N, C-alpha and C positions, 0 to 999 in steps of 0.2 A: 908641624901643624899645631895651631893653637887649641887650647882646651875648648873654647867656644865652638870652633869648627868641628872638633871631634864630637862634641855633644850634639851639634846640629845634624851631622852625618848619622849618628846613632838614632836620632829622632825619626829619621826617614828611611832607615835601612830595615827591611822586613826580616824578621826572625821566625815567623810562623803564622799560620792561619787557622782559625777555628770556624767551623761551619756547623751551625746548630739548626736542625729542622724543627719547626714549630707549627702548632695548630691552634686555631681559635674558633669559637662558635660562629657559624654562618647561617643566616636565616634562609628559608626556602624561597629563594628568588627565582622567578621563572624567566626563561629566555627561549630563543628559537631552537636550542639543542636539548632542552630539558629543564632541570631545576638544580639549584645549588645543593650540594650535600651538607650535612650538619656541621662539618668542620672544613675550614679553609686552610690550605697549607702554604707556609712561607719558609724561607731559610734566612737566618741571620748570619752575616759574614763579619768576622772580627779579624782584622789584620794587625798583628803585633809588631812592634819595632824594638830595636836594641835599647832605645832611650825610654822605653816604658809607655809610649803612646799606643793607643788602640784606635784604628779607623773602622767605621761601621759601614756595612752595606746590607741591602735586603733584596731578595730575589725569590723566584719560584721555589716551592718545596716539593715538587714532584720527584719521584725516585730517579727517573732517568736524568733529570737536570742535576740532582744532588751528586750522582755518580760523576758527571762531567766536572762539576765544581771541585770535587775531591781530587780528581786526577790532576787538575791544573794547580790546585793549592799546594800540592807536594813539590811543585817546581818553583815556587815564588820566594823561597828563602834567599836572602841576599839582594833582592830587587830594591832599587831606589824608588821611593814612593812617587817621585817626579817622573819616572821612566814609564809613561803610559805606552809608548811605542814598544818598550821591552815587554810589558804585560801582553800586548797584542801578539807579539812574536811568540811568546811562550804558549799562549792559548792556541794559536793556529798550529804550532808544532805538535802540541799534545793531541789536539782534536783531529787534525788532518781533515778528512772529508766526513767526519762523524756528523750525523744529523739526528737531532732529538725528534721524537714523534710529535705530531700535532697534539698539543696539550688538551684542547677541548673544542676546537673548531670555531673559536670566537676572535682569534687574532690573526687570521690569514694563513697563507701557506707556509710550510716549513722548508728549510734549505740548509745546507752546510754553513753558508755565510750568516744566515740569521741565527743559527745555533751558536756559532762562534761569537756573534755580537751579544747574545744574551749572557754568555759566560763572561766576556770582557766587561760588560756593564756592571755585573755583580761586584767585581773586584775594583773597577775604576772608581765607583762611588766611595768605597772604603779608602782608596789611595788619595782621593781628593779631600776626604775628611782628614786624613793624616797631614796632607800638605797644608791645609788651613790651620790645623792645630800647631804645626811646627812653625809656621810663618806668623801666627797670630792674626789670621785674616779669615773671614767667612768664605764659604765656597763660591758664592756669587762673584766675589772679587777675583777669583781664579779663573772665572769663565768670561771675564771682560767687564764686569761692573754691574751695578744695580740700576735698572731702568724704572723700577716701581718699588714702593715700600710695602704694598699690600697686594697679594695675589688673589683674584676672585675665583671662587669655585662654584659649581652648579649643583643644585639638588638633583640627585641621581635616583629617579623613581623606578620601581619595578612592580609589575604584577607579582603577587606573592600569595602563598597560602598563609592561613593564620598561624600555622605551626608545622614543624616537621611531623609526619604521621607518628602518633604515639607519644608525642611530647606536649607539654603545656604551651598554650598560645604565647607568642612573644609580645613585646611591647608595641610593635608596629601594627599588629593585627592583619586582617585579610585585606587584599586589594585585588579584586577580580572583575571590577567594572569601573565605569567613570567615577562614580561616587567614592569608591574606595581609593582610586588613584588621587583624586582631589584631596581627600582626607589625609592621605600619606604626604602629599605635597605641603599641605597646611602645617602638619606636624613638623616637617623638616624646616620649613621657613620660619615658623615660630621659634624653633630651637636654635637654628644656626643663622638665620637672617639671609638665606640665599636669595639672590636677585636674578638668577637664571634657572631654568628647569629642563632636565632631560628625562625622557621616558624610554625605557627599554621595551621595544615592541617585538614583533615577530612571534607573539604568543597566541593571539586570537585572530579571527578573521579581520582583514584590514578595515572593514567598515566599523568594527567595534573599537579599534585603536584610533581611528579618525574621530570617533565620538569622544574618546578620552582626551584627545588633543583639544577638541572644541570645548569640552568642559573645563580643561585647564585654562584655556584662553579666557573663558568667561569669568573664572574665579580669580585669575591673576593677569589682568589686562596689561600690566606694565612689564611683565617678565618675559624675556626672550625664551622661546620654546624650541626644543629639538627632539627628533624622534629617531630611534635606532632599532630597526628590525633585524639586524645582523644577517642580511642577505636572504631573507625569508621570502622575497617576492620576485616574480618574473619581471622582465622589463616592462611589459604592458601594465601589470598591476602597479609597479612603481610609478609609472607615468600617471596612472589614474589617481593614486594617492597624492602625488605631487600637485595635480590639478585641484583636488578637493581640499588640500591644505594650503593652497596659495594664499599668502597674506597672514598665515598663522604661524609658520615655522621660521626660525632663524636659519636653520639648515636641516637637511634630511641626510641621515648618516647611513651609509652602506645599505641601500634598499635592495640591491640585486648583486649577484656574484660577478666578480671579475672586472678587469679594466674595460674590456669590450662592452659588457653589459652596462656598466656605469656610464661609459661615454654615450651610449644610446639614450639612456635616461637623461643625462645632462643636456643633450640637444633639445629636449622637450620640456624640461622642468624649469619653473620660474625661479625657484630658490636654489642656493648653492648646495652641492653635494659634498659631504665629508666622508672620510674613510680612516679606519685603522685595520682594514681587512684586505683591500686590494693593493694598497701601497704600504709595504711593511719592511722594505729594504731599499738601499740606494739603487739597485738594479731596476727597480720598478718605476723610478721617477721619469725617465725619458718618455716611455710610451704613454704613461698616464697623463703627463703634462702636455705632450704633443697632441693627444687626442681630446684634451679638455675633459677628461673623465672625472676629475675631482677639483673642487675649488678650495677645499680646506683639508689639510693633512693633520690627523690627530697623532702627534708624536707620542712615543712611549720609550723612555730611556732604557727600560728593562730589556727591550729587544731591538732597539736601533743601534746599540753599541755603547751606550752610556751618555753622560752629560755633554761631553765635547762633541760627540757625533750628532747629538740632538741640536746643538747650536749650529753645526754645519748644515743639518737638514733645514733648519729655519732660514738660513741665509739662501739656500738654493730655492726654497719656496718663495722667498721675497723676490728673488730675481725673476721668477716666472709669474709673479703677481698672484700666488696661491697663498691662502690664509693658513694660519697655524693655531692649533690648540693642543690639548693633551688628553690621551686615553688613560683610563684607569681600570685596574682589576682589583680584587680584594687585596688589601695591603695594610701595613702597619706604619708606625710613626717614622721609621727611618726612610721609607719610600716617600712619605708625605714631605719630609724635610728636603729630600733630594729634588722632588718635583717643585717645591717652593723656590729653592735656589735657582733651578733651571728656568722657571717662569720669570723670576726677577731679572735674570740676565738675558732674556729673549725679548728684544724690543718689538718684534713684529707679532707678538701674541695678541690676538684681537678678541678672543672669546674666553669666557669663563672655563676653567679647567674641570675635567671630570674627577670625582673622587668617590670611593666607597666608604669613607670615614664614618658616616652616620651608622652604617650597618655593623660596625665593630662593637657598638654599645660600650665604649670605654676600654675595651681590651687593647693593651699595647705593651711594647717591650722597652719603651723609653721612659725615663724618670719624669719628665715634664713634657708631655706631648704638645705639639703645636695645636692651637685652637682656631676653629672657624668662628669668627665674630663678625656680624653684619655681612655675612656671605664671603668673607675673605680671611686669609691667613697673613699675619704680619711677618715680614721676612726677618728671620733671626740675624742678629749682628754678631753673635759669638763666633769664636774661631771654629773653622770646620763646618760641619752640618748644623751645629748649634743644638744637638740633642745628644744625650748620654744614655747608655744602656742601663736598664734595670735588671740586674742579674737574677733576682728572685722571680720577676715576671717571666723572664726568658725560661727559667727552669720549669715554671708551671706550664708554660706553653710547650716546652719540649716533652714534658710528661704527657700532656694532651696528645701530642704526636705519637708517642709510643703506645698509648692505649686506645686511640680512636679507631685504629684499623684501616685508615684511608692512606694510600700511598700515591695515588694519582687522582687528579680531578676528573670526574666522569659524570657530567650532568645527565647524559642520555641514559646510561644504565640505571642511575638512581631514579629517574623519572619512570622507567619501565618496571621498576619494582612495584609501583603503585598503579601504573597505567600501562599494562602490558601491550596495549594496542598502539602505544606511541611509537612513531617511526622518525628517525632522523632523515629529513628530506630538505634539500635546499636547491632551488626555491620550493616553498611549500604552497604558496598561493600565486 
């Protein structure tokens, strides 16, 4: 065996895994299940090789998920970074029928297969980063090539309090009515140049949120709008909102629970319906597509099984004439890079991608975070993901994790601390 071959084999042979839980400040963003806690949790995955390369991944930081990651990480020594099938076998062997609890009620039902997919995804991203570094190619090239140079993202608006109770007001201020929502949108568009807008609904009476949509349309007549109440409405309420927002929305996202409910709304709604809640694993696709329940699937590589699985999902959607975009939760720069490469390699992506990036307020764990300029991120051309870890920043965020006292995301309990009368009900209206 030549020295070059040995060096290459070493570059892709896993010798160990480091998993570091991290926490960063999160504003008091409201949704149908409550309000964001002061700290968002993530986990940074570092996969080390004999050749000294380190592949990066990012995933959820909740305690139950961290435990599963650690169990699998202990089995990955010796794995070839190109052996994604071997990764999947090790995950399924370790996890068996383990099922992580529903994290917060905003990403659909849990199951053993979805749990395994979320663990696979965390490590697959890091292995793809290693593959790209070893081959001198960006991740999008490993996924089939680049279909676009820039990936458009949407301004992701939330109703929010001015500050967490007892804290100083944050830079975004209060948004509890249409004027506040429009002001928030204007701030995001001025700063990042977004050309699409999404409003997280399910917080107030539907009539109030319809008023916010109309105010946004008046203020930004050329921006596609979308509304996401996270299944807060009955079928009848969903149909009524769809009727009153006809001509205003690019799509309506998860207005009501379940494939059956979504199918009933889709029969009577003029605009497309999108989801990241009723279609969350491959087993959901046949019924949803046969019943016409959704016209757009919001992929999320964190729980669909990784980047390769998300490419497969997009191809299935294309076959059925169903559109594709991407869902977002609170994330850092490693996830943003992975999402950008995935979007670059997905030809059927028709809609701007969701992102929570503006809510991070510059907090990140990578040395040179990708930037949103004119509403889009330029696809990096460097080998792998194109981002490198900032060890000092990660150490600070790990210290945050150790001291913040939060180990699970729980929007409902946090809301009830300040509004004891709040109940988690779905649908609510």
